[in-house]
N, CA, C and O atoms as a Maestro MAE file, in Angstrom:
{
 s_m_m2io_version
 :::
 2.0.0
}

f_m_ct {
 s_m_title
 :::
 protein
 m_atom[300] {
  # First column is atom index #
  i_m_mmod_type
  r_m_x_coord
  r_m_y_coord
  r_m_z_coord
  i_m_residue_number
  s_m_chain_name
  s_m_pdb_residue_name
  s_m_pdb_atom_name
  i_m_atomic_number
  :::
  1 25 98.081 98.032 79.819 1 A "MET " " N  " 7
  2 3 97.422 96.744 80.112 1 A "MET " " CA " 6
  3 2 96.162 97.306 80.441 1 A "MET " " C  " 6
  4 15 96.059 98.295 81.167 1 A "MET " " O  " 8
  5 25 95.116 96.660 79.887 2 A "GLN " " N  " 7
  6 3 93.712 96.726 80.126 2 A "GLN " " CA " 6
  7 2 93.285 96.445 81.478 2 A "GLN " " C  " 6
  8 15 93.772 95.553 82.173 2 A "GLN " " O  " 8
  9 25 92.378 97.218 81.824 3 A "TYR " " N  " 7
  10 3 91.875 96.931 83.503 3 A "TYR " " CA " 6
  11 2 93.059 97.747 84.494 3 A "TYR " " C  " 6
  12 15 92.830 98.637 85.313 3 A "TYR " " O  " 8
  13 25 94.291 97.182 84.162 4 A "LEU " " N  " 7
  14 3 95.253 97.365 85.161 4 A "LEU " " CA " 6
  15 2 94.822 98.798 86.198 4 A "LEU " " C  " 6
  16 15 94.769 98.944 87.419 4 A "LEU " " O  " 8
  17 25 94.665 99.351 85.495 5 A "GLU " " N  " 7
  18 3 94.384 101.251 86.477 5 A "GLU " " CA " 6
  19 2 93.475 100.437 87.785 5 A "GLU " " C  " 6
  20 15 93.416 101.080 88.833 5 A "GLU " " O  " 8
  21 25 92.751 99.020 87.761 6 A "ARG " " N  " 7
  22 3 92.053 99.300 88.651 6 A "ARG " " CA " 6
  23 2 92.457 98.170 89.659 6 A "ARG " " C  " 6
  24 15 91.738 97.322 90.187 6 A "ARG " " O  " 8
  25 25 93.721 98.375 89.776 7 A "ILE " " N  " 7
  26 3 94.211 97.553 90.869 7 A "ILE " " CA " 6
  27 2 95.263 98.665 91.479 7 A "ILE " " C  " 6
  28 15 96.097 99.337 90.873 7 A "ILE " " O  " 8
  29 25 94.959 98.633 92.816 8 A "THR " " N  " 7
  30 3 95.948 99.851 93.455 8 A "THR " " CA " 6
  31 2 96.947 99.340 94.593 8 A "THR " " C  " 6
  32 15 96.774 98.237 95.112 8 A "THR " " O  " 8
  33 25 97.868 100.080 94.917 9 A "ILE " " N  " 7
  34 3 98.677 99.270 96.079 9 A "ILE " " CA " 6
  35 2 99.273 100.442 96.751 9 A "ILE " " C  " 6
  36 15 100.350 100.966 96.465 9 A "ILE " " O  " 8
  37 25 98.492 100.771 97.624 10 A "ASP " " N  " 7
  38 3 98.754 101.535 98.953 10 A "ASP " " CA " 6
  39 2 99.199 101.159 100.063 10 A "ASP " " C  " 6
  40 15 98.420 100.409 100.652 10 A "ASP " " O  " 8
  41 25 100.458 101.451 100.766 11 A "PRO " " N  " 7
  42 3 100.955 100.946 102.258 11 A "PRO " " CA " 6
  43 2 99.966 100.901 103.196 11 A "PRO " " C  " 6
  44 15 100.089 100.182 104.188 11 A "PRO " " O  " 8
  45 25 98.590 101.862 102.931 12 A "ALA " " N  " 7
  46 3 97.926 102.177 104.229 12 A "ALA " " CA " 6
  47 2 96.489 101.236 103.888 12 A "ALA " " C  " 6
  48 15 95.469 101.413 104.553 12 A "ALA " " O  " 8
  49 25 96.544 100.415 102.981 13 A "VAL " " N  " 7
  50 3 95.575 99.821 102.667 13 A "VAL " " CA " 6
  51 2 95.635 98.393 102.436 13 A "VAL " " C  " 6
  52 15 96.241 97.999 101.439 13 A "VAL " " O  " 8
  53 25 95.006 97.437 103.341 14 A "CYS " " N  " 7
  54 3 95.659 95.744 103.532 14 A "CYS " " CA " 6
  55 2 96.959 95.639 103.320 14 A "CYS " " C  " 6
  56 15 97.450 94.840 102.523 14 A "CYS " " O  " 8
  57 25 97.713 96.579 104.144 15 A "HIS " " N  " 7
  58 3 99.450 95.966 104.118 15 A "HIS " " CA " 6
  59 2 100.071 96.583 103.003 15 A "HIS " " C  " 6
  60 15 101.076 97.162 103.415 15 A "HIS " " O  " 8
  61 25 99.943 96.715 101.857 16 A "GLY " " N  " 7
  62 3 100.123 97.489 100.887 16 A "GLY " " CA " 6
  63 2 100.104 96.354 99.672 16 A "GLY " " C  " 6
  64 15 100.787 96.432 98.651 16 A "GLY " " O  " 8
  65 25 99.129 95.228 100.016 17 A "LYS " " N  " 7
  66 3 98.868 94.383 99.235 17 A "LYS " " CA " 6
  67 2 98.415 94.898 98.036 17 A "LYS " " C  " 6
  68 15 98.405 96.129 98.044 17 A "LYS " " O  " 8
  69 25 97.891 94.196 96.613 18 A "PRO " " N  " 7
  70 3 97.654 94.439 95.733 18 A "PRO " " CA " 6
  71 2 95.990 94.824 95.786 18 A "PRO " " C  " 6
  72 15 95.216 93.869 95.849 18 A "PRO " " O  " 8
  73 25 95.598 95.783 95.769 19 A "CYS " " N  " 7
  74 3 94.146 95.675 96.002 19 A "CYS " " CA " 6
  75 2 93.142 96.268 94.533 19 A "CYS " " C  " 6
  76 15 93.663 96.679 93.497 19 A "CYS " " O  " 8
  77 25 91.861 96.195 94.738 20 A "ILE " " N  " 7
  78 3 90.890 96.502 93.631 20 A "ILE " " CA " 6
  79 2 90.339 97.944 94.291 20 A "ILE " " C  " 6
  80 15 89.747 98.123 95.355 20 A "ILE " " O  " 8
  81 25 90.719 98.829 93.345 21 A "ARG " " N  " 7
  82 3 89.794 100.295 93.229 21 A "ARG " " CA " 6
  83 2 90.333 100.899 94.282 21 A "ARG " " C  " 6
  84 15 89.696 101.947 94.388 21 A "ARG " " O  " 8
  85 25 91.315 100.845 95.316 22 A "GLY " " N  " 7
  86 3 91.624 101.218 96.322 22 A "GLY " " CA " 6
  87 2 91.061 100.134 98.083 22 A "GLY " " C  " 6
  88 15 91.548 99.966 99.201 22 A "GLY " " O  " 8
  89 25 90.020 99.753 97.462 23 A "MET " " N  " 7
  90 3 89.105 99.239 98.333 23 A "MET " " CA " 6
  91 2 90.020 98.335 99.112 23 A "MET " " C  " 6
  92 15 91.158 98.062 98.729 23 A "MET " " O  " 8
  93 25 89.422 97.836 100.332 24 A "ARG " " N  " 7
  94 3 89.820 96.342 100.985 24 A "ARG " " CA " 6
  95 2 89.338 94.470 100.632 24 A "ARG " " C  " 6
  96 15 88.928 93.506 101.278 24 A "ARG " " O  " 8
  97 25 89.752 94.833 99.063 25 A "TRP " " N  " 7
  98 3 89.078 93.442 98.296 25 A "TRP " " CA " 6
  99 2 91.361 92.939 97.507 25 A "TRP " " C  " 6
  100 15 91.877 93.011 96.392 25 A "TRP " " O  " 8
  101 25 91.689 92.672 98.372 26 A "PRO " " N  " 7
  102 3 93.118 92.167 97.578 26 A "PRO " " CA " 6
  103 2 92.948 91.136 96.558 26 A "PRO " " C  " 6
  104 15 92.161 90.208 96.742 26 A "PRO " " O  " 8
  105 25 93.553 91.233 95.630 27 A "VAL " " N  " 7
  106 3 93.636 90.952 94.741 27 A "VAL " " CA " 6
  107 2 93.980 89.188 95.101 27 A "VAL " " C  " 6
  108 15 93.556 88.290 94.374 27 A "VAL " " O  " 8
  109 25 94.717 88.970 96.200 28 A "GLU " " N  " 7
  110 3 94.874 87.277 96.208 28 A "GLU " " CA " 6
  111 2 93.308 86.559 97.183 28 A "GLU " " C  " 6
  112 15 93.008 85.389 97.420 28 A "GLU " " O  " 8
  113 25 92.654 87.773 97.517 29 A "VAL " " N  " 7
  114 3 91.436 86.868 97.624 29 A "VAL " " CA " 6
  115 2 90.305 86.992 96.514 29 A "VAL " " C  " 6
  116 15 89.250 86.394 96.730 29 A "VAL " " O  " 8
  117 25 90.414 87.554 95.614 30 A "VAL " " N  " 7
  118 3 89.932 86.949 94.160 30 A "VAL " " CA " 6
  119 2 90.364 86.040 93.604 30 A "VAL " " C  " 6
  120 15 89.772 84.962 93.547 30 A "VAL " " O  " 8
  121 25 91.448 86.261 93.090 31 A "MET " " N  " 7
  122 3 92.132 84.612 93.037 31 A "MET " " CA " 6
  123 2 91.312 83.979 93.614 31 A "MET " " C  " 6
  124 15 90.406 83.388 93.027 31 A "MET " " O  " 8
  125 25 91.488 83.981 95.013 32 A "ASP " " N  " 7
  126 3 90.920 82.746 96.140 32 A "ASP " " CA " 6
  127 2 89.892 82.245 95.739 32 A "ASP " " C  " 6
  128 15 89.692 81.030 95.712 32 A "ASP " " O  " 8
  129 25 89.080 83.132 95.363 33 A "MET " " N  " 7
  130 3 87.399 83.028 95.313 33 A "MET " " CA " 6
  131 2 87.190 81.857 94.288 33 A "MET " " C  " 6
  132 15 86.649 80.779 94.536 33 A "MET " " O  " 8
  133 25 87.867 82.382 92.759 34 A "LEU " " N  " 7
  134 3 87.580 82.091 91.637 34 A "LEU " " CA " 6
  135 2 88.684 80.767 92.215 34 A "LEU " " C  " 6
  136 15 87.906 80.178 92.966 34 A "LEU " " O  " 8
  137 25 89.552 80.256 92.267 35 A "GLY " " N  " 7
  138 3 90.218 79.049 92.625 35 A "GLY " " CA " 6
  139 2 89.812 78.469 93.175 35 A "GLY " " C  " 6
  140 15 90.436 77.418 93.322 35 A "GLY " " O  " 8
  141 25 87.962 78.637 94.244 36 A "SER " " N  " 7
  142 3 87.564 77.621 94.539 36 A "SER " " CA " 6
  143 2 86.442 77.467 93.633 36 A "SER " " C  " 6
  144 15 85.297 77.163 93.966 36 A "SER " " O  " 8
  145 25 86.606 77.559 93.176 37 A "GLY " " N  " 7
  146 3 85.515 77.455 91.774 37 A "GLY " " CA " 6
  147 2 84.236 78.514 91.896 37 A "GLY " " C  " 6
  148 15 83.231 78.240 91.240 37 A "GLY " " O  " 8
  149 25 84.244 79.593 92.634 38 A "MET " " N  " 7
  150 3 83.303 80.384 92.148 38 A "MET " " CA " 6
  151 2 83.525 81.111 90.530 38 A "MET " " C  " 6
  152 15 84.545 81.608 90.054 38 A "MET " " O  " 8
  153 25 81.886 80.920 89.807 39 A "SER " " N  " 7
  154 3 82.635 81.971 88.661 39 A "SER " " CA " 6
  155 2 82.250 83.899 88.966 39 A "SER " " C  " 6
  156 15 81.788 84.697 89.783 39 A "SER " " O  " 8
  157 25 82.586 83.827 88.217 40 A "ILE " " N  " 7
  158 3 82.441 85.738 88.223 40 A "ILE " " CA " 6
  159 2 81.153 85.705 88.524 40 A "ILE " " C  " 6
  160 15 81.030 85.416 89.714 40 A "ILE " " O  " 8
  161 25 80.181 85.860 88.019 41 A "ASP " " N  " 7
  162 3 78.767 85.607 88.694 41 A "ASP " " CA " 6
  163 2 78.545 85.389 89.724 41 A "ASP " " C  " 6
  164 15 77.844 86.340 90.071 41 A "ASP " " O  " 8
  165 25 78.663 84.705 90.592 42 A "GLU " " N  " 7
  166 3 78.362 84.160 91.697 42 A "GLU " " CA " 6
  167 2 78.987 85.140 92.836 42 A "GLU " " C  " 6
  168 15 78.384 85.566 93.821 42 A "GLU " " O  " 8
  169 25 80.841 85.494 92.334 43 A "ILE " " N  " 7
  170 3 81.616 86.630 93.362 43 A "ILE " " CA " 6
  171 2 80.664 87.451 93.368 43 A "ILE " " C  " 6
  172 15 80.033 87.615 94.412 43 A "ILE " " O  " 8
  173 25 80.177 88.497 91.644 44 A "LEU " " N  " 7
  174 3 79.508 89.158 91.834 44 A "LEU " " CA " 6
  175 2 78.038 89.614 92.815 44 A "LEU " " C  " 6
  176 15 77.789 90.637 93.454 44 A "LEU " " O  " 8
  177 25 77.392 88.574 92.625 45 A "GLU " " N  " 7
  178 3 76.017 87.778 93.122 45 A "GLU " " CA " 6
  179 2 76.516 88.237 95.076 45 A "GLU " " C  " 6
  180 15 75.776 88.939 95.765 45 A "GLU " " O  " 8
  181 25 77.617 87.754 95.507 46 A "ASP " " N  " 7
  182 3 77.681 87.949 96.459 46 A "ASP " " CA " 6
  183 2 78.198 89.213 96.884 46 A "ASP " " C  " 6
  184 15 77.737 89.662 97.933 46 A "ASP " " O  " 8
  185 25 79.151 89.942 96.213 47 A "HIS " " N  " 7
  186 3 79.665 91.112 96.579 47 A "HIS " " CA " 6
  187 2 79.346 92.164 95.643 47 A "HIS " " C  " 6
  188 15 79.981 92.374 94.610 47 A "HIS " " O  " 8
  189 25 78.430 92.763 96.003 48 A "PRO " " N  " 7
  190 3 78.064 93.636 94.413 48 A "PRO " " CA " 6
  191 2 78.674 95.028 94.544 48 A "PRO " " C  " 6
  192 15 78.322 95.995 93.869 48 A "PRO " " O  " 8
  193 25 79.614 95.035 95.470 49 A "GLU " " N  " 7
  194 3 80.723 96.357 95.456 49 A "GLU " " CA " 6
  195 2 81.339 96.001 94.594 49 A "GLU " " C  " 6
  196 15 81.642 96.921 93.835 49 A "GLU " " O  " 8
  197 25 81.851 94.652 94.199 50 A "LEU " " N  " 7
  198 3 82.785 94.588 92.846 50 A "LEU " " CA " 6
  199 2 82.266 94.650 91.857 50 A "LEU " " C  " 6
  200 15 81.042 94.522 91.811 50 A "LEU " " O  " 8
  201 25 83.210 94.926 90.426 51 A "GLU " " N  " 7
  202 3 82.212 94.899 89.382 51 A "GLU " " CA " 6
  203 2 83.275 93.897 88.279 51 A "GLU " " C  " 6
  204 15 84.486 93.814 88.486 51 A "GLU " " O  " 8
  205 25 82.641 93.248 87.212 52 A "ARG " " N  " 7
  206 3 83.040 92.166 86.362 52 A "ARG " " CA " 6
  207 2 84.776 92.578 86.025 52 A "ARG " " C  " 6
  208 15 85.614 91.679 85.962 52 A "ARG " " O  " 8
  209 25 85.111 93.907 85.846 53 A "GLU " " N  " 7
  210 3 85.817 94.633 85.276 53 A "GLU " " CA " 6
  211 2 86.935 94.207 86.465 53 A "GLU " " C  " 6
  212 15 87.982 93.704 86.058 53 A "GLU " " O  " 8
  213 25 86.801 94.344 87.568 54 A "ASP " " N  " 7
  214 3 87.690 94.001 88.671 54 A "ASP " " CA " 6
  215 2 88.161 92.600 88.671 54 A "ASP " " C  " 6
  216 15 89.337 92.255 88.558 54 A "ASP " " O  " 8
  217 25 87.129 91.818 88.809 55 A "ILE " " N  " 7
  218 3 87.586 90.454 88.530 55 A "ILE " " CA " 6
  219 2 88.911 90.047 87.989 55 A "ILE " " C  " 6
  220 15 89.880 89.404 88.393 55 A "ILE " " O  " 8
  221 25 88.283 91.178 86.077 56 A "LEU " " N  " 7
  222 3 89.162 90.418 85.213 56 A "LEU " " CA " 6
  223 2 90.676 91.330 85.033 56 A "LEU " " C  " 6
  224 15 91.482 91.262 84.105 56 A "LEU " " O  " 8
  225 25 90.726 92.237 86.345 57 A "ALA " " N  " 7
  226 3 91.516 93.290 86.252 57 A "ALA " " CA " 6
  227 2 92.442 92.287 86.970 57 A "ALA " " C  " 6
  228 15 93.488 91.986 86.396 57 A "ALA " " O  " 8
  229 25 92.122 91.670 88.328 58 A "SER " " N  " 7
  230 3 93.064 90.772 88.941 58 A "SER " " CA " 6
  231 2 93.349 89.617 88.211 58 A "SER " " C  " 6
  232 15 94.384 89.063 88.582 58 A "SER " " O  " 8
  233 25 92.845 89.160 87.428 59 A "LEU " " N  " 7
  234 3 93.064 87.973 86.438 59 A "LEU " " CA " 6
  235 2 94.422 88.680 85.358 59 A "LEU " " C  " 6
  236 15 95.397 88.005 85.026 59 A "LEU " " O  " 8
  237 25 94.265 89.787 85.037 60 A "ASN " " N  " 7
  238 3 95.653 90.213 84.498 60 A "ASN " " CA " 6
  239 2 96.616 90.559 85.115 60 A "ASN " " C  " 6
  240 15 97.655 90.560 84.454 60 A "ASN " " O  " 8
  241 25 96.704 90.898 86.264 61 A "TYR " " N  " 7
  242 3 97.146 91.538 87.237 61 A "TYR " " CA " 6
  243 2 98.354 90.084 87.716 61 A "TYR " " C  " 6
  244 15 99.581 90.055 87.818 61 A "TYR " " O  " 8
  245 25 97.152 88.902 87.938 62 A "ALA " " N  " 7
  246 3 97.991 87.912 88.200 62 A "ALA " " CA " 6
  247 2 98.916 86.866 87.386 62 A "ALA " " C  " 6
  248 15 99.776 86.039 87.690 62 A "ALA " " O  " 8
  249 25 98.294 87.332 86.174 63 A "LYS " " N  " 7
  250 3 98.693 86.757 84.685 63 A "LYS " " CA " 6
  251 2 100.205 87.376 84.518 63 A "LYS " " C  " 6
  252 15 101.242 86.791 84.204 63 A "LYS " " O  " 8
  253 25 100.009 88.568 84.792 64 A "LEU " " N  " 7
  254 3 101.414 89.611 84.723 64 A "LEU " " CA " 6
  255 2 102.295 88.948 85.694 64 A "LEU " " C  " 6
  256 15 103.381 88.563 85.260 64 A "LEU " " O  " 8
  257 25 102.001 88.733 87.013 65 A "LEU " " N  " 7
  258 3 102.996 88.379 87.967 65 A "LEU " " CA " 6
  259 2 103.525 86.974 87.197 65 A "LEU " " C  " 6
  260 15 104.526 87.101 86.492 65 A "LEU " " O  " 8
  261 25 102.968 85.775 87.285 66 A "VAL " " N  " 7
  262 3 103.529 84.672 86.836 66 A "VAL " " CA " 6
  263 2 104.392 85.031 85.639 66 A "VAL " " C  " 6
  264 15 105.599 84.788 85.639 66 A "VAL " " O  " 8
  265 25 103.788 85.592 84.647 67 A "SER " " N  " 7
  266 3 104.837 85.590 83.227 67 A "SER " " CA " 6
  267 2 106.178 86.219 83.692 67 A "SER " " C  " 6
  268 15 107.185 86.108 82.992 67 A "SER " " O  " 8
  269 25 106.184 86.888 84.893 68 A "GLY " " N  " 7
  270 3 107.818 87.123 85.085 68 A "GLY " " CA " 6
  271 2 108.140 88.487 84.887 68 A "GLY " " C  " 6
  272 15 109.077 89.122 85.373 68 A "GLY " " O  " 8
  273 25 106.817 89.039 83.742 69 A "ARG " " N  " 7
  274 3 107.427 90.654 83.814 69 A "ARG " " CA " 6
  275 2 106.791 91.642 84.805 69 A "ARG " " C  " 6
  276 15 105.794 91.499 85.513 69 A "ARG " " O  " 8
  277 25 107.755 92.835 84.649 70 A "LEU " " N  " 7
  278 3 107.246 93.816 85.647 70 A "LEU " " CA " 6
  279 2 105.850 94.207 85.399 70 A "LEU " " C  " 6
  280 15 105.267 94.089 84.321 70 A "LEU " " O  " 8
  281 25 105.213 94.830 86.829 71 A "ILE " " N  " 7
  282 3 104.012 95.637 86.239 71 A "ILE " " CA " 6
  283 2 103.849 96.959 85.450 71 A "ILE " " C  " 6
  284 15 102.844 97.373 84.872 71 A "ILE " " O  " 8
  285 25 105.119 97.545 85.567 72 A "ASN " " N  " 7
  286 3 105.192 98.684 85.174 72 A "ASN " " CA " 6
  287 2 105.469 98.747 83.223 72 A "ASN " " C  " 6
  288 15 105.132 99.675 82.487 72 A "ASN " " O  " 8
  289 25 106.054 97.664 82.882 73 A "GLU " " N  " 7
  290 3 106.423 97.035 81.553 73 A "GLU " " CA " 6
  291 2 105.165 96.877 80.965 73 A "GLU " " C  " 6
  292 15 105.224 97.026 79.744 73 A "GLU " " O  " 8
  293 25 103.793 96.573 81.489 74 A "ALA " " N  " 7
  294 3 102.700 95.978 80.717 74 A "ALA " " CA " 6
  295 2 101.616 97.630 80.638 74 A "ALA " " C  " 6
  296 15 100.445 97.591 80.261 74 A "ALA " " O  " 8
  297 25 102.285 98.880 81.050 75 A "ALA " " N  " 7
  298 3 101.593 99.589 81.183 75 A "ALA " " CA " 6
  299 2 101.657 100.540 79.169 75 A "ALA " " C  " 6
  300 15 100.922 101.494 78.913 75 A "ALA " " O  " 8
  :::
 }
 m_bond[299] {
  # First column is bond index #
  i_m_from
  i_m_to
  i_m_order
  :::
  1 1 2 1
  2 2 3 1
  3 3 4 2
  4 3 5 1
  5 5 6 1
  6 6 7 1
  7 7 8 2
  8 7 9 1
  9 9 10 1
  10 10 11 1
  11 11 12 2
  12 11 13 1
  13 13 14 1
  14 14 15 1
  15 15 16 2
  16 15 17 1
  17 17 18 1
  18 18 19 1
  19 19 20 2
  20 19 21 1
  21 21 22 1
  22 22 23 1
  23 23 24 2
  24 23 25 1
  25 25 26 1
  26 26 27 1
  27 27 28 2
  28 27 29 1
  29 29 30 1
  30 30 31 1
  31 31 32 2
  32 31 33 1
  33 33 34 1
  34 34 35 1
  35 35 36 2
  36 35 37 1
  37 37 38 1
  38 38 39 1
  39 39 40 2
  40 39 41 1
  41 41 42 1
  42 42 43 1
  43 43 44 2
  44 43 45 1
  45 45 46 1
  46 46 47 1
  47 47 48 2
  48 47 49 1
  49 49 50 1
  50 50 51 1
  51 51 52 2
  52 51 53 1
  53 53 54 1
  54 54 55 1
  55 55 56 2
  56 55 57 1
  57 57 58 1
  58 58 59 1
  59 59 60 2
  60 59 61 1
  61 61 62 1
  62 62 63 1
  63 63 64 2
  64 63 65 1
  65 65 66 1
  66 66 67 1
  67 67 68 2
  68 67 69 1
  69 69 70 1
  70 70 71 1
  71 71 72 2
  72 71 73 1
  73 73 74 1
  74 74 75 1
  75 75 76 2
  76 75 77 1
  77 77 78 1
  78 78 79 1
  79 79 80 2
  80 79 81 1
  81 81 82 1
  82 82 83 1
  83 83 84 2
  84 83 85 1
  85 85 86 1
  86 86 87 1
  87 87 88 2
  88 87 89 1
  89 89 90 1
  90 90 91 1
  91 91 92 2
  92 91 93 1
  93 93 94 1
  94 94 95 1
  95 95 96 2
  96 95 97 1
  97 97 98 1
  98 98 99 1
  99 99 100 2
  100 99 101 1
  101 101 102 1
  102 102 103 1
  103 103 104 2
  104 103 105 1
  105 105 106 1
  106 106 107 1
  107 107 108 2
  108 107 109 1
  109 109 110 1
  110 110 111 1
  111 111 112 2
  112 111 113 1
  113 113 114 1
  114 114 115 1
  115 115 116 2
  116 115 117 1
  117 117 118 1
  118 118 119 1
  119 119 120 2
  120 119 121 1
  121 121 122 1
  122 122 123 1
  123 123 124 2
  124 123 125 1
  125 125 126 1
  126 126 127 1
  127 127 128 2
  128 127 129 1
  129 129 130 1
  130 130 131 1
  131 131 132 2
  132 131 133 1
  133 133 134 1
  134 134 135 1
  135 135 136 2
  136 135 137 1
  137 137 138 1
  138 138 139 1
  139 139 140 2
  140 139 141 1
  141 141 142 1
  142 142 143 1
  143 143 144 2
  144 143 145 1
  145 145 146 1
  146 146 147 1
  147 147 148 2
  148 147 149 1
  149 149 150 1
  150 150 151 1
  151 151 152 2
  152 151 153 1
  153 153 154 1
  154 154 155 1
  155 155 156 2
  156 155 157 1
  157 157 158 1
  158 158 159 1
  159 159 160 2
  160 159 161 1
  161 161 162 1
  162 162 163 1
  163 163 164 2
  164 163 165 1
  165 165 166 1
  166 166 167 1
  167 167 168 2
  168 167 169 1
  169 169 170 1
  170 170 171 1
  171 171 172 2
  172 171 173 1
  173 173 174 1
  174 174 175 1
  175 175 176 2
  176 175 177 1
  177 177 178 1
  178 178 179 1
  179 179 180 2
  180 179 181 1
  181 181 182 1
  182 182 183 1
  183 183 184 2
  184 183 185 1
  185 185 186 1
  186 186 187 1
  187 187 188 2
  188 187 189 1
  189 189 190 1
  190 190 191 1
  191 191 192 2
  192 191 193 1
  193 193 194 1
  194 194 195 1
  195 195 196 2
  196 195 197 1
  197 197 198 1
  198 198 199 1
  199 199 200 2
  200 199 201 1
  201 201 202 1
  202 202 203 1
  203 203 204 2
  204 203 205 1
  205 205 206 1
  206 206 207 1
  207 207 208 2
  208 207 209 1
  209 209 210 1
  210 210 211 1
  211 211 212 2
  212 211 213 1
  213 213 214 1
  214 214 215 1
  215 215 216 2
  216 215 217 1
  217 217 218 1
  218 218 219 1
  219 219 220 2
  220 219 221 1
  221 221 222 1
  222 222 223 1
  223 223 224 2
  224 223 225 1
  225 225 226 1
  226 226 227 1
  227 227 228 2
  228 227 229 1
  229 229 230 1
  230 230 231 1
  231 231 232 2
  232 231 233 1
  233 233 234 1
  234 234 235 1
  235 235 236 2
  236 235 237 1
  237 237 238 1
  238 238 239 1
  239 239 240 2
  240 239 241 1
  241 241 242 1
  242 242 243 1
  243 243 244 2
  244 243 245 1
  245 245 246 1
  246 246 247 1
  247 247 248 2
  248 247 249 1
  249 249 250 1
  250 250 251 1
  251 251 252 2
  252 251 253 1
  253 253 254 1
  254 254 255 1
  255 255 256 2
  256 255 257 1
  257 257 258 1
  258 258 259 1
  259 259 260 2
  260 259 261 1
  261 261 262 1
  262 262 263 1
  263 263 264 2
  264 263 265 1
  265 265 266 1
  266 266 267 1
  267 267 268 2
  268 267 269 1
  269 269 270 1
  270 270 271 1
  271 271 272 2
  272 271 273 1
  273 273 274 1
  274 274 275 1
  275 275 276 2
  276 275 277 1
  277 277 278 1
  278 278 279 1
  279 279 280 2
  280 279 281 1
  281 281 282 1
  282 282 283 1
  283 283 284 2
  284 283 285 1
  285 285 286 1
  286 286 287 1
  287 287 288 2
  288 287 289 1
  289 289 290 1
  290 290 291 1
  291 291 292 2
  292 291 293 1
  293 293 294 1
  294 294 295 1
  295 295 296 2
  296 295 297 1
  297 297 298 1
  298 298 299 1
  299 299 300 2
  :::
 }
}
């Protein structure tokens, strides 16, 4: 799936939560910012270490989780 390679899971990073590119940016934090009403541009302005593709990857990852599909099925 497009962008999914940007989501990493490492037991040594954020207790194994899905994160952006191995950084300490859990997908759930990105989703929380979007859910609070922040736009992608606002998130990127406040957090320049993130890229637009990281936000889209988080959305795609969340979509797969709520769809009930296994992540490795989407590859």
